[in-house]
C-alpha positions in Angstrom: 52.7 47.8 90.0 56.5 47.5 90.4 57.9 50.1 92.7 60.9 52.1 91.2 63.9 51.8 93.5 65.6 54.9 95.0 68.6 53.6 93.1 68.1 54.6 89.5 68.3 51.9 86.9 66.6 49.2 89.0 63.1 48.0 89.7 61.7 46.2 92.8 59.9 43.0 91.9 59.3 39.7 93.5 61.4 36.8 92.3 58.4 35.3 90.4 57.5 38.7 88.8 61.1 39.1 87.6 61.1 35.6 86.2 57.9 36.3 84.2 59.2 39.6 82.9 62.5 38.2 81.9 61.0 35.2 80.0 58.8 37.6 78.1 61.7 39.3 76.3 63.9 36.4 75.4 64.3 35.7 71.6 66.1 33.1 69.5 67.7 33.9 66.2 68.9 31.6 63.4 69.9 32.7 59.9 68.6 36.1 60.7 65.1 35.0 61.7 64.0 36.0 65.2 61.1 34.6 67.3 60.0 34.6 70.9 61.8 31.7 72.5 59.4 31.0 75.4 56.0 31.5 73.8 53.8 30.6 76.7 53.6 28.8 80.1 51.6 25.7 81.0 50.8 25.2 84.6 48.7 23.6 87.3 48.6 25.7 90.5 48.9 24.5 94.1 49.9 26.0 97.4 53.5 26.0 96.2 53.1 28.3 93.2 49.7 29.9 93.2 50.6 33.0 95.3 54.1 33.3 93.8 54.3 32.5 90.1 50.5 32.5 89.8 50.4 36.1 91.1 53.2 37.1 88.8 51.4 35.8 85.7 48.2 37.7 86.8 50.1 41.0 87.0 52.9 40.6 84.4 51.9 37.7 82.2 50.3 39.6 79.3 53.2 38.6 77.0 53.5 35.1 78.4 50.3 33.3 77.7 49.1 30.9 80.4 47.7 27.5 79.4 45.9 25.2 81.8 46.9 21.5 81.7 45.3 18.4 83.2 48.5 16.7 84.3 52.0 18.0 84.9 53.7 15.2 82.9 51.5 16.0 79.9 52.3 19.7 79.9 56.0 18.9 79.5 55.2 16.6 76.6 53.3 19.5 75.1 56.3 21.7 75.4 58.5 19.1 73.9 56.1 18.6 70.9 56.0 22.4 70.4 59.8 22.6 70.6 60.3 19.8 68.1 57.8 21.3 65.7 59.7 24.6 65.9 63.0 22.8 65.2 64.2 23.8 68.7 64.0 27.6 68.0 61.1 28.1 70.5 59.6 26.3 73.5 57.2 26.6 76.4 57.7 26.8 80.1 55.9 24.6 82.6 55.1 25.4 86.3 53.9 23.0 89.0 53.3 23.0 92.7 55.3 21.3 95.5 55.6 17.5 95.8 53.6 15.3 93.4 53.0 18.2 91.0 56.8 18.5 90.6 57.6 14.9 90.4 54.9 14.3 87.8 57.1 16.3 85.5 60.1 13.9 85.8 59.1 11.7 82.9 58.7 14.6 80.6 62.0 16.0 81.7 63.7 12.7 80.9 62.0 12.6 77.5 63.1 16.1 76.6 66.7 15.6 77.6 67.1 12.3 75.8 65.5 13.7 72.7 67.6 16.9 73.0 64.5 19.1 73.1 64.5 22.4 75.0 61.9 22.7 77.8 61.9 25.0 80.8 60.6 23.5 84.0 59.6 25.7 87.0 58.6 23.3 89.9 57.8 24.8 93.3 59.9 23.8 96.2 59.8 23.8 100.1 60.3 27.0 102.1 63.9 28.1 102.0 63.7 29.5 105.6 62.6 26.0 106.9 60.7 27.7 109.8 57.5 26.0 108.7 58.8 22.5 108.2 58.1 19.9 107.7 55.6 21.3 105.3 52.8 19.6 103.4 54.2 17.1 100.9 57.8 17.4 102.2 60.3 14.6 101.9 62.5 14.5 105.0 65.8 13.1 104.0 67.5 11.5 107.1 71.0 12.8 106.4 70.7 15.7 103.8 68.4 18.4 105.2 68.6 20.4 102.0 67.3 17.6 99.7 63.8 17.9 98.3 62.0 15.7 95.8 63.0 18.3 93.2 66.6 17.0 93.4 65.2 14.1 91.3 65.4 16.5 88.4 69.2 16.7 88.6 70.1 13.6 86.6 67.3 14.2 84.1 68.1 17.8 83.1 70.9 19.6 81.3 70.7 22.4 83.8 69.3 22.5 87.4 69.4 25.3 90.0 67.5 25.9 93.2 66.7 29.6 93.6 67.2 30.2 97.4 67.5 34.0 97.1 65.7 36.2 94.6 68.9 37.8 93.3 70.1 34.4 92.1 67.8 34.8 89.1 70.4 37.2 87.7 72.8 34.3 87.0 70.4 31.4 86.9 68.1 32.6 84.1 70.8 33.5 81.6 72.5 30.2 82.2 69.2 28.3 81.7 68.6 30.2 78.4 72.1 29.5 77.2 71.6 25.8 77.7 68.2 25.8 76.1 69.4 27.6 73.0 72.6 25.6 72.6 72.1 22.8 70.1 74.7 20.6 71.8 73.6 21.1 75.4 69.9 21.5 75.0 67.3 19.4 76.9 65.3 20.1 80.0 66.4 23.1 82.2 64.9 23.2 85.7 64.7 26.2 88.1 63.5 24.9 91.4 61.5 27.7 93.1 61.0 27.6 96.9 57.6 28.7 97.9 58.6 31.6 100.1 61.4 32.9 97.7 58.9 33.3 94.9 57.3 36.1 96.9 60.5 37.8 98.1 61.4 41.0 96.4 64.7 42.3 95.1 65.9 45.5 93.3 66.6 44.1 89.8 68.6 46.0 87.2 66.3 47.5 84.6 68.5 46.2 81.7 67.9 42.7 82.9 64.5 43.0 81.3 65.6 44.4 78.0 65.1 42.2 74.9 67.8 39.7 74.5 68.5 37.6 71.4 70.1 34.2 71.7 71.7 33.3 68.4 71.7 29.6 67.4 75.0 29.3 65.6 76.1 27.0 62.8 79.6 25.7 63.6 81.7 25.1 60.5 83.6 21.8 59.9 87.3 21.7 60.0 88.8 21.5 56.5 91.1 18.7 57.6 88.2 16.5 58.6 86.4 17.1 55.3 89.6 16.0 53.5 89.7 12.8 55.6 86.0 12.2 54.9 86.6 12.5 51.1 89.4 9.9 51.4 86.9 7.6 53.0 84.3 8.2 50.3 86.9 7.4 47.6 87.5 4.0 49.2 83.9 3.1 49.8 82.0 1.0 47.3 78.8 0.6 49.3 78.2 3.8 51.4 74.9 4.6 53.1 73.6 7.6 55.0 71.7 7.4 58.3 69.8 10.6 58.8 68.8 11.6 62.3 66.9 14.4 64.0 69.8 16.7 63.5 68.9 17.0 59.8 65.6 18.6 60.8 67.1 20.8 63.5 69.7 22.1 61.1 67.2 22.4 58.3 69.6 20.5 56.1 66.9 18.8 54.0 68.0 20.1 50.6 71.7 19.6 51.3 71.0 16.0 52.3 69.0 15.2 49.2 71.5 16.9 46.9 74.4 15.0 48.5 72.5 11.7 48.2 71.6 12.2 44.5 75.0 13.7 43.5 77.0 10.7 44.7 74.4 7.9 44.6 74.3 7.3 48.3 71.2 5.6 49.7 69.6 7.3 52.8 67.9 5.6 55.7 66.2 7.5 58.5 66.0 7.2 62.3 62.7 7.9 64.0 63.7 11.4 64.8 64.9 11.8 61.3 61.7 10.7 59.7 61.0 12.9 56.7 64.6 14.1 56.3 63.9 13.7 52.5 60.3 14.6 51.7 60.4 14.3 48.0 60.5 11.1 45.9 64.1 9.9 45.8 65.3 6.6 44.3 67.9 6.3 47.0 65.5 6.7 50.0 65.3 3.4 51.9 62.9 4.5 54.7 63.3 3.6 58.3 66.5 2.1 59.5 67.2 -0.6 62.2 65.0 -2.8 64.3 61.6 -1.3 63.3 62.7 -0.1 59.9 62.2 -1.5 56.4 63.8 -4.6 55.1 65.4 -2.6 52.3 67.3 -0.4 54.8 68.1 -3.5 56.8 69.7 -5.3 53.8 71.8 -2.3 52.8 72.8 -1.7 56.4 74.1 -5.3 56.7 76.4 -4.9 53.6 77.5 -1.3 53.7 81.2 -0.5 54.0 80.8 3.2 55.0 78.1 4.5 57.3 77.7 8.3 57.1 75.7 9.3 60.2 74.1 12.8 60.1 72.7 14.2 63.3 72.0 10.9 65.1 73.2 9.4 68.4 72.9 5.8 67.0 70.7 4.1 69.6 70.3 0.3 69.8 67.2 0.4 67.6 69.3 2.0 64.9 72.3 -0.3 65.2 70.4 -3.4 65.9 72.1 -3.6 69.3 75.4 -3.5 67.4 74.4 -6.3 65.1 73.2 -4.6 61.9 76.6 -3.7 60.3 77.9 -7.1 59.2 80.5 -6.0 56.7 83.8 -6.8 58.4 85.4 -3.8 56.8 82.7 -1.3 57.7 83.8 2.2 58.7 81.9 5.1 60.2 81.8 8.8 59.4 79.7 11.0 61.7 78.4 14.6 61.3 77.2 15.9 64.6 77.2 19.0 66.7 78.0 16.9 69.7 81.5 15.7 69.9 80.4 12.8 72.1 77.9 11.6 69.4 80.3 12.3 66.6 82.9 9.9 68.0 80.5 6.9 68.5 81.3 3.7 66.7 84.9 4.8 66.3 83.8 7.2 63.6 85.7 9.9 61.9 84.1 12.9 63.6 83.0 16.0 61.8 81.8 18.2 64.7 79.8 20.8 62.9 76.3 21.9 61.8 74.8 19.3 59.5 73.8 21.8 56.8 77.2 23.4 56.7 79.1 20.0 56.9 77.1 18.5 54.0 77.7 21.5 51.9 81.4 21.4 52.5 81.6 17.6 52.0 79.6 17.8 48.8 81.9 20.5 47.3 85.0 18.6 48.3 83.7 15.3 46.9 82.8 16.9 43.6 86.3 18.4 43.4 87.7 14.9 44.1 85.7 13.5 41.2 83.7 11.0 43.3 80.9 9.3 41.3 78.1 6.9 42.1 78.7 3.2 42.0 76.2 1.9 39.4 76.4 -1.8 40.5 75.7 -0.8 44.1 72.7 1.4 43.1 71.2 -1.6 41.2 71.3 -3.5 44.5 69.6 -0.6 46.2 66.9 -0.5 43.6 66.3 -4.3 44.0 66.1 -4.0 47.8 63.5 -1.2 47.5 61.5 -3.2 44.9 61.5 -6.3 47.1 60.2 -4.2 50.1 57.5 -2.6 48.0 56.4 -6.0 46.8 56.3 -7.3 50.3 54.0 -4.4 51.3 51.7 -5.1 48.4 51.3 -8.7 49.6 51.0 -7.9 53.3 48.6 -4.9 53.3 45.4 -6.3 52.0 41.7 -5.7 52.4 40.2 -7.7 55.4 37.9 -10.6 54.9 34.2 -9.9 55.6 33.7 -9.5 59.3 37.4 -9.3 60.1 39.1 -6.2 61.5 41.5 -4.4 59.2 45.2 -4.5 59.9 46.9 -1.5 61.5 49.1 -1.3 58.4 46.0 -0.9 56.2 44.6 1.7 58.5 47.8 3.7 58.2 47.7 3.4 54.5 44.1 4.7 54.4 45.1 7.6 56.7 48.2 8.4 54.5 46.0 8.5 51.4 43.5 10.8 53.1 46.1 13.2 54.5 46.9 16.4 52.7 50.0 18.5 52.3 50.5 20.5 55.5 49.0 17.8 57.7 51.1 16.2 60.5 50.8 12.9 62.2 52.2 12.3 65.8 53.1 9.0 67.5 55.3 7.5 70.2 56.0 4.0 71.4 54.5 0.6 70.4 53.2 -0.6 67.1 51.8 2.8 66.0 55.3 4.3 66.1 56.8 1.2 64.4 54.3 1.1 61.6 54.3 4.8 60.9 58.1 4.6 60.8 58.0 2.0 58.1 54.8 2.9 56.2 54.1 6.6 56.3 55.0 8.3 53.0 56.1 11.9 53.7 56.4 12.6 49.9 52.6 13.1 49.9 53.2 16.3 51.9 52.1 15.2 55.4 54.8 15.3 58.0 55.4 12.5 60.6 56.7 13.2 64.0 57.7 10.2 66.1 59.1 10.2 69.6 61.2 7.1 70.1 64.2 8.4 72.0 62.3 7.7 75.2 59.6 5.6 73.6 57.1 7.2 76.0 53.5 6.2 76.1 51.3 9.2 77.0 53.4 11.6 75.0 51.2 11.5 71.9 48.1 13.5 72.8 49.9 16.4 74.6 52.7 16.4 71.9 49.9 16.7 69.3 48.7 19.8 71.2 52.2 21.2 71.0 52.4 20.6 67.3 49.0 22.2 66.8 50.2 25.3 68.7 53.2 25.5 66.3 51.1 24.6 63.3 47.9 26.5 63.0 47.0 25.2 59.6 46.4 21.6 58.3 45.2 18.6 60.3 47.2 17.3 63.3 46.6 13.5 63.6 47.5 11.7 66.8 47.9 8.0 66.1 47.8 5.8 69.3 46.8 2.4 70.6 44.2 1.7 73.1 46.7 0.9 75.8 48.3 4.3 75.5 45.0 6.1 75.4 43.9 4.5 78.7 47.0 5.7 80.4 46.4 9.4 79.7 43.5 10.7 77.6 42.7 13.8 79.7 44.6 16.4 77.6 41.7 16.1 75.1 40.0 18.4 77.6 42.8 20.9 77.1 42.5 20.7 73.3 38.8 21.5 73.6 39.3 24.3 76.2 41.9 26.0 74.1 40.3 25.3 70.7 43.4 23.4 69.6 41.9 20.9 67.3 43.6 17.5 67.0 42.2 14.3 65.4 42.9 11.3 67.5 43.0 8.0 65.6 42.8 5.2 68.1 43.9 1.7 67.0 41.9 -0.7 69.2 43.7 -4.0 69.4 42.7 -4.9 73.0 46.1 -4.8 74.7 49.7 -3.9 74.6 50.2 -6.0 71.4 53.7 -4.8 70.7 55.0 -6.1 74.0 52.8 -9.2 73.6 54.7 -10.0 70.4 58.0 -9.4 72.1 56.9 -11.6 75.0 56.0 -14.5 72.7 59.4 -14.1 71.0 61.4 -14.0 74.3 59.2 -16.0 76.7 57.1 -18.1 74.5 53.9 -17.6 76.5 51.3 -14.8 76.6 50.9 -13.2 80.1 49.5 -9.9 81.2 49.5 -7.9 78.0 46.0 -8.1 76.8 42.9 -6.5 78.3 41.1 -9.6 79.6 39.0 -10.3 82.6 40.4 -12.6 85.3 39.7 -16.3 84.8 38.5 -17.6 88.2 39.9 -21.1 87.6 43.3 -20.1 86.4 43.5 -16.9 88.5 45.0 -15.2 85.6 43.9 -12.5 83.1 42.8 -15.0 80.5 39.1 -14.5 80.4 37.0 -12.5 77.9 38.3 -9.2 76.6 37.3 -6.1 78.6 34.7 -4.1 76.8 35.6 -0.4 76.6 33.7 2.3 74.7 36.5 4.6 73.7 34.3 6.7 71.4 31.9 7.6 74.3 34.9 8.3 76.5 36.3 10.8 74.0 32.9 12.4 73.6 32.7 12.9 77.4 35.8 15.1 77.1 34.1 17.3 74.4 35.4 15.6 71.2 33.3 14.4 68.3 33.8 10.7 67.9 33.3 7.9 65.4 33.7 4.1 65.4 35.1 2.7 62.1 35.0 -1.0 61.5 35.6 -1.1 57.8 38.0 0.8 55.5 35.1 2.7 54.0 33.8 3.7 57.4 37.3 4.9 58.3 37.6 7.0 55.1 34.2 8.6 55.7 35.1 9.4 59.3 38.4 11.0 58.3 36.7 13.2 55.7 34.0 14.3 58.2 36.7 15.0 60.8 38.5 17.3 58.4 35.4 19.5 58.2 35.1 19.7 62.0 36.6 22.7 64.0 36.6 20.8 67.3 38.8 17.9 68.4 37.9 14.6 66.9 38.4 10.9 67.8 38.1 8.0 65.4 38.2 4.5 67.0 39.4 1.9 64.5 39.1 -1.8 65.4 42.4 -3.5 64.2 43.7 -7.1 64.2 45.4 -8.1 67.4 48.5 -10.0 66.2 48.8 -8.7 62.6 52.0 -6.7 62.3 53.8 -4.9 59.5 56.6 -6.8 57.7 59.8 -7.1 59.7 63.1 -5.4 59.0 65.3 -8.4 59.5 67.4 -6.5 62.0 68.0 -8.1 65.4 67.4 -6.5 68.8 69.1 -7.6 72.0 66.4 -8.5 74.5 67.7 -11.5 76.6 65.8 -14.7 77.3 65.8 -16.3 80.7 69.1 -18.2 81.2 67.5 -20.9 83.3 63.9 -22.3 82.8 62.0 -25.5 83.2 59.8 -24.5 80.2 60.9 -26.2 77.0 59.6 -23.3 74.9 61.7 -20.8 76.8 64.7 -23.1 76.7 64.5 -23.2 72.9 64.2 -19.4 72.7 67.3 -19.1 74.9 69.3 -21.3 72.6 68.2 -19.2 69.6 69.0 -16.0 71.4 72.6 -17.1 72.3 73.2 -18.2 68.7 72.0 -14.8 67.3 74.0 -12.8 69.9 77.2 -14.7 69.3 76.9 -14.6 65.5 75.7 -11.0 65.0 76.8 -8.7 67.8 80.2 -6.8 67.6 81.8 -3.7 68.8 82.9 -0.8 66.5 85.7 1.3 67.8 
């Protein structure tokens, strides 16, 4: 029990106890809706946090549910998946011990910050007193005695503070919460917690533990910027919209669709923006950029006005600055971040996406802006050509031949129901879902591609399940990703958080194998093969791995599906299950979904004795010189 101080209005708590009590009463609010912001804490205990934060959770954690993870990186991915599914209005905290426990979280921190997702990290740190040093797992820096491995979080986070005295929580925690709930600044926030300081006590003001509401505001656009934007729309004959994750986080779905329909402007989506329009729309082009649809790629090449909404325009979206070939193309950007809004030399509208689209729509109506029928005919033709390409490419396999991954996705899409969600990240699963998944059927698609992080998928699926109690949560991954990190299946079983894993078994890192063949011309080290004794290379038979039995050993129910009918049957049986499921689907090794036609800048060796590589270098230089340009 906390001891009341002789000074009225304060309470004596350890630093760790105060941290737990504070997080338990923090709320977010947007548009009048309040929710607990930090809705639980994932952790793995070690000597650095078990007697500090661990004790605090035992005594004061009733309102901050503790979840046990298998790996520290995974628990950050879970928090990121949870935050994304909540459109950044809620998150989870993550605690780890000193040393490797802390540094395991670094990849998750980078992913959260790059994707602008709020996660709170609480790694333990070395003794602040230094009397015990060097302690177990301590990095002794030769010239900076105050450096620990936790300093590695500094470039990866939007906020970092080392709590060297217990009273520092009074300023550090509110600042961390401010950053986490700020749509512009949000990302990973890290409070580094020295082992001894966690157990030190302080008289904290009682009002520090009162409920606090952090309002997520909607900044309005400047009228002058809206007027400038309308002038650009008047001059444009071939405008297009690129919808990013900001559309979801602003909940601007209806405004985006209304704007597109009213003025006849086609919409293409980034990976983070997948599902920005979730109803049938004649102007929806699908995924944009390198891994997008050919329809989006064609319109992207010819557009004269790009309207970016809530996207940072990465190289996959812009085709490494090659995708916009119209010499007169101009850019208009709606973004909460001034930095992102100014990219590509755009006219910046620094505002909330929903409010900006509303203002721009009203102003454009007042200016009498109308759709361009000739341009919309081109859009319709581009969509029709893409759909015809899919019909030709996605076919039933020949007898005895594995199905293509595209066909597997089509089957899964058909079997999915409204309220379901599919999760993916990195490689061909993310690429193919980006192109092929139809959200108009009612099943959402959440793709992490800002960091393109293999191993994100399963823990992120857990985060989505925590935020989404109803409907199925599918996690679609390749065998290479699964082998890196399958252990959070145990967490899903332990917590009763059912996910259905769909594992595409193509015997290697086939996405990179394809890139390697296109940029090197030779296959090397990307397939799961035994070593050939004569060549001393991994060119022997394929390694035999029983993924279904592996998943079963973690507590999941598993199936192997070799045919479309077997896959459908497994999906239907899995829907009736209450425990976590895993369906292993054999897919073709080098059968890919149709290309977008958008270039990506991955250089080829400038000097080589290999004629194949020499030819690829020549083709690379031609493409780079012809396509790439700056926009400013």
